[in-house]
C-alpha positions as CSV (number, residue, x, y, z in Angstrom):
1,M,-7.2,3.6,-21.1
2,N,-10.5,5.0,-20.0
3,A,-11.6,5.3,-16.4
4,E,-14.0,2.4,-16.4
5,N,-11.3,0.0,-17.7
6,K,-9.0,1.2,-14.9
7,M,-11.8,0.8,-12.4
8,S,-12.4,-2.8,-13.6
9,I,-8.7,-3.7,-13.4
10,I,-8.4,-2.3,-9.9
11,F,-11.5,-4.3,-8.8
12,Y,-9.9,-7.5,-10.3
13,G,-6.7,-6.8,-8.4
14,I,-8.5,-6.1,-5.1
15,G,-10.7,-9.2,-5.6
16,A,-7.6,-11.4,-6.2
17,L,-5.9,-9.9,-3.1
18,A,-9.0,-10.4,-1.0
19,G,-9.4,-13.9,-2.3
20,V,-5.9,-14.8,-1.2
21,I,-6.5,-13.3,2.2
22,S,-9.8,-15.1,2.6
23,G,-8.3,-18.4,1.5
24,V,-5.4,-18.2,4.0
25,L,-7.7,-17.0,6.8
26,S,-10.3,-19.7,6.1
27,T,-7.7,-22.5,6.7
28,Q,-7.4,-21.3,10.3
29,A,-10.8,-19.9,11.2
30,P,-14.1,-19.2,9.4
31,M,-13.3,-15.5,9.5
32,G,-11.8,-15.4,6.0
33,Y,-15.1,-14.7,4.3
34,I,-15.8,-11.8,6.6
35,A,-12.4,-10.4,5.7
36,G,-13.3,-10.6,2.0
37,L,-16.5,-8.8,2.6
38,L,-14.7,-6.0,4.5
39,V,-12.2,-5.6,1.7
40,Y,-15.1,-5.4,-0.8
41,L,-16.7,-2.6,1.3
42,I,-13.6,-0.5,1.4
43,S,-12.7,-1.1,-2.3
44,P,-14.6,2.0,-3.6
45,K,-12.3,4.2,-1.5
46,I,-9.3,2.5,-3.1
47,V,-10.7,3.0,-6.6
48,M,-11.4,6.7,-6.0
49,A,-7.9,7.2,-4.6
50,V,-6.2,5.5,-7.5
51,V,-8.3,6.6,-10.5
52,K,-8.3,10.4,-10.5
53,D,-10.3,10.8,-13.8
54,L,-13.5,9.1,-12.7
55,P,-16.7,10.6,-14.2
56,E,-19.1,12.3,-11.8
57,E,-21.6,9.5,-11.9
58,L,-19.0,7.1,-10.6
59,K,-17.9,9.1,-7.7
60,N,-20.5,7.6,-5.4
61,D,-19.6,4.6,-3.3
62,R,-22.8,2.7,-4.0
63,V,-22.4,3.1,-7.7
64,L,-18.9,1.8,-7.6
65,L,-20.0,-1.1,-5.5
66,K,-22.7,-2.0,-8.0
67,K,-20.3,-1.6,-11.0
68,G,-17.6,-3.7,-9.5
69,I,-19.4,-6.5,-7.8
70,W,-19.1,-9.1,-10.5
71,S,-15.5,-8.5,-11.2
72,F,-14.7,-8.6,-7.5
73,I,-16.7,-11.7,-6.8
74,L,-15.3,-13.6,-9.8
75,F,-11.7,-13.0,-8.8
76,W,-12.4,-13.3,-5.0
77,L,-14.1,-16.7,-5.4
78,Y,-11.4,-18.1,-7.7
79,F,-8.5,-17.0,-5.5
80,T,-10.2,-18.0,-2.3
81,L,-10.7,-21.6,-3.5
82,F,-7.3,-21.7,-5.1
83,S,-5.3,-20.5,-2.1
84,Y,-7.4,-22.6,0.3
85,N,-6.7,-25.8,-1.7
86,L,-3.1,-24.9,-2.1
87,I,-2.7,-24.7,1.7
88,L,-4.8,-27.7,2.7
89,Q,-4.0,-30.0,-0.3
90,P,-7.0,-32.3,0.1
91,E,-6.6,-36.0,-0.8
92,P,-9.4,-37.9,-2.7
93,K,-11.3,-40.4,-0.7
94,F,-12.3,-43.7,-2.3
95,Y,-15.6,-45.0,-1.2
96,S,-15.5,-48.0,-3.4
97,N,-12.7,-50.1,-4.9
98,Q,-14.8,-50.3,-8.0
99,S,-14.9,-46.6,-8.8
100,L,-13.2,-45.2,-11.9
101,L,-11.0,-42.9,-9.8
102,Y,-9.8,-45.7,-7.6
103,N,-9.0,-47.9,-10.6
104,I,-7.1,-45.1,-12.3
105,T,-5.0,-44.1,-9.3
106,K,-4.5,-47.4,-7.6
107,G,-4.7,-49.5,-10.7
C-alpha cells in the first residue's frame, strides 16, 4: 500500500473518531463541532507520526490538511449525525392527520 492510500485511510479513521466525539458532545453542548475542528487541525501530526514513508511534498501540515479535507469531512459529518441521532433518538412529529407518514404509522 502506498503512502497516499495510508494517509487517506488514517484521515477516514480520524474523521470517524472525530465524528463520534462531535456527535456525543453535541448532545450535551454546542461544543461538539469545535472538538471536530480541533481534531482536524491536529490530524496532520497524527498522519506524519503513523506514516513514515511520506513523500517530501506531503510532509507539510498545510498540504496534508488540503489533501485530507474531503475524506475527513465526509466521515466526520456522517458519524456526527449518526451518533447524535443514536443518542437522542428523535420521534417524528405529525402536523396533520392526513399526511402519508401519519397514515402509514398510525393507520
